[in-house]
Each structure stands twice: as C-alpha cells, then as structure tokens.
C-alpha positions as CSV (number, residue, x, y, z in Angstrom):
1,M,21.9,-57.9,18.4
2,T,24.9,-55.9,19.5
3,E,25.7,-55.2,23.2
4,P,24.9,-51.6,24.1
5,V,27.8,-49.3,24.8
6,V,27.5,-47.9,28.4
7,E,28.5,-44.2,28.6
8,D,27.3,-41.2,30.6
9,P,23.6,-41.3,31.7
10,L,21.0,-39.6,29.6
11,D,20.5,-36.0,30.3
12,A,17.6,-33.5,29.9
13,L,18.5,-32.7,26.3
14,D,18.5,-36.4,25.4
15,A,15.1,-36.8,27.1
16,R,13.6,-33.8,25.3
17,L,14.9,-35.1,22.0
18,L,13.6,-38.6,22.6
19,L,10.2,-37.2,23.8
20,L,10.0,-35.1,20.7
21,L,10.7,-38.1,18.4
22,T,8.3,-40.3,20.4
23,D,5.6,-37.8,19.7
24,E,6.6,-37.1,16.1
25,P,8.9,-39.8,14.8
26,R,8.9,-38.4,11.3
27,L,10.6,-35.1,12.2
28,G,13.9,-34.4,10.6
29,V,17.1,-33.4,12.4
30,L,16.8,-29.8,11.3
31,E,13.2,-29.5,12.7
32,C,14.3,-31.2,15.9
33,S,17.1,-28.7,16.3
34,R,14.7,-25.8,15.7
35,R,12.1,-27.0,18.2
36,L,14.8,-27.8,20.9
37,G,16.7,-24.6,20.3
38,V,20.0,-26.2,19.7
39,A,22.3,-26.6,16.7
40,R,21.6,-29.2,14.0
41,G,25.0,-30.7,14.6
42,T,24.1,-31.1,18.3
43,V,21.0,-33.0,17.5
44,Q,22.8,-35.2,15.0
45,A,25.6,-36.0,17.5
46,R,23.0,-36.8,20.2
47,L,21.1,-39.1,17.8
48,D,24.3,-40.9,16.7
49,R,25.4,-41.3,20.4
50,L,21.9,-42.7,21.3
51,V,22.1,-45.2,18.4
52,R,25.6,-46.2,19.3
53,R,24.6,-46.8,22.9
54,G,21.7,-48.9,21.9
55,V,19.1,-46.5,23.5
56,L,17.6,-45.6,20.1
57,G,17.1,-48.7,17.9
58,G,15.3,-47.1,15.0
59,F,12.1,-45.5,13.9
60,P,9.6,-48.2,13.1
61,P,6.0,-47.1,12.4
62,A,3.5,-47.6,15.2
63,L,1.2,-50.3,13.8
64,D,-2.3,-51.1,15.0
65,L,-2.4,-54.9,14.7
66,A,-6.2,-55.0,15.2
67,A,-6.6,-52.7,12.2
68,M,-4.4,-55.1,10.3
69,G,-6.9,-57.9,11.1
70,Y,-5.1,-59.3,14.2
71,G,-7.6,-58.3,16.9
72,L,-6.8,-61.0,19.4
73,T,-3.7,-60.8,21.6
74,A,-2.6,-63.7,23.8
75,F,0.2,-64.4,26.2
76,A,1.6,-67.9,26.7
77,I,4.0,-69.1,29.4
78,L,6.1,-71.9,28.1
79,E,7.9,-74.5,30.1
80,I,10.7,-75.9,28.0
81,A,13.0,-78.9,28.3
82,Q,16.4,-78.2,30.0
83,G,18.9,-76.7,27.5
84,R,16.4,-76.2,24.7
85,R,15.7,-72.5,25.1
86,Q,17.6,-71.4,22.0
87,E,16.1,-74.1,19.9
88,V,12.6,-73.2,21.0
89,A,13.2,-69.5,20.5
90,E,14.4,-70.2,16.9
91,R,11.3,-72.2,16.2
92,L,9.1,-69.4,17.6
93,T,10.8,-66.9,15.3
94,A,9.4,-68.9,12.4
95,I,5.8,-68.3,13.6
96,D,4.6,-65.0,12.1
97,E,2.0,-64.4,14.8
98,V,4.6,-64.5,17.6
99,C,5.4,-60.8,18.3
100,E,7.9,-61.1,21.1
101,V,9.4,-63.7,23.4
102,H,11.0,-63.0,26.8
103,A,13.1,-65.5,28.9
104,T,11.7,-65.3,32.4
105,T,12.1,-66.6,36.0
106,G,9.2,-68.1,37.9
107,Q,6.6,-70.6,36.7
108,G,7.7,-70.8,33.1
109,D,10.8,-70.3,31.0
110,L,9.5,-68.1,28.1
111,L,6.7,-65.5,28.0
112,V,5.3,-65.3,24.5
113,R,3.1,-62.5,23.1
114,M,1.2,-63.6,20.1
115,V,-1.6,-62.3,17.9
116,A,-4.4,-64.0,16.0
117,R,-7.4,-63.1,13.8
118,D,-9.9,-64.9,16.0
119,N,-10.2,-67.8,18.4
120,D,-9.8,-70.5,15.7
121,D,-6.7,-68.7,14.4
122,L,-5.4,-68.5,18.0
123,Q,-5.8,-72.3,18.3
124,R,-3.8,-72.8,15.1
125,V,-1.0,-70.5,16.5
126,I,-1.0,-72.2,19.9
127,D,-0.8,-75.6,18.1
128,E,2.3,-74.3,16.2
129,V,3.9,-73.1,19.5
130,V,3.2,-76.4,21.3
131,G,4.5,-78.3,18.3
132,A,8.0,-76.8,18.8
133,T,10.4,-79.4,19.9
134,G,11.4,-78.8,23.5
135,V,8.1,-77.2,24.6
136,Q,6.8,-79.3,27.5
137,R,3.8,-77.3,28.7
138,T,2.0,-74.1,28.0
139,S,-0.5,-71.8,29.8
140,T,-2.2,-69.2,27.6
141,A,-4.2,-66.2,28.5
142,I,-6.2,-63.9,26.1
143,A,-5.8,-60.2,26.6
144,L,-9.2,-58.6,27.0
145,S,-7.9,-55.0,26.8
146,T,-4.7,-53.0,27.2
147,P,-5.2,-50.5,30.0
148,I,-1.6,-49.4,29.7
149,A,0.1,-49.8,26.3
150,P,3.9,-50.2,26.0
151,R,5.4,-46.8,27.0
152,V,8.6,-45.1,27.8
153,R,7.3,-41.5,28.2
154,P,7.2,-41.6,32.1
155,L,10.9,-42.7,32.2
156,L,11.9,-39.9,29.8
157,E,9.9,-37.3,31.7
158,R,11.6,-38.4,34.9
159,L,14.9,-37.5,33.4
160,L,13.6,-34.0,32.9
161,T,12.7,-33.7,36.6
162,D,15.9,-35.4,37.9
163,S,18.2,-33.1,35.9
C-alpha cells in the first residue's frame, strides 16, 4: 500500500463528486460532469487527484455477504506474542473468511472482522485464527445486527457545510 500524498484539504466540489459516486458508483466521468455542472476535464482531474492522494482507492462493488451465504459476522480481539504482529497478519491474510484486521491499542493487539456461514463454520474459522503461530489468546464476539453500517457520507456532507 502506498503512502497517501498530502495536499490541500478536500473542498465542496470534491465532496459533491464523492457523494455522487458513493450513491451511484457506476457513473461515468461525463455523467458526473453533467450532474455537477462542471467540465468533464475538471471531474477527471479531481478524480485523478483523489486517487493520487489515496482518498479514492477504487470502485469495488458493494457486496452483501449474507446474500453470498456468509450470514454470520464476528469480531475477535487477538493478543499476540511480542514482535509477531506481521507474521500473524500474514497468516490471517491466508484465511478467506477474515475480512479485515486492525492493529489496536488497549486489551488486545489485533481486531479481526470475520464472517462464517453458521456457528460450526465460525468455530472452524476461529480454530484457524487461533492456530496462527504467535496468537496467544483470543476473545470473540458475534455481531447480532449492524445498526450503523460502514459509512463516510456524514464526513463528506460536513465538507459541504464547512465550505
């Protein structure tokens, strides 16, 4: 992963463009320029700058993991042996059901979001996670619901009011 290039802060046009693409990620540059009331070249230049800065990392489709058969989401806090974070992270990368991992402060060292088909499948995934060399202890919680899904809209909308 490349280090983002820090430049001027995002402005209202950046926010409007990102909101538009958040709502309709399949829009082309020409349609974005039409809806925003700016030149096509302006939209393309803004997109290029947002990519270069690391603000915009791509346009992956929004997938519903439950619809794909992974209806169970769990979070595990891992305590790992001193100096083994990279090794454990590499091992976790090899477990397909591990969706994301964050290095954290506090009780544990890594926070892992994982999915499974059912409780038996979750036990299999947890066993794989615990089997990673360097993992000393885990604490796992099953998500019952997602009252707030991952979001960026409020941050983008704030840019519109702050401008």
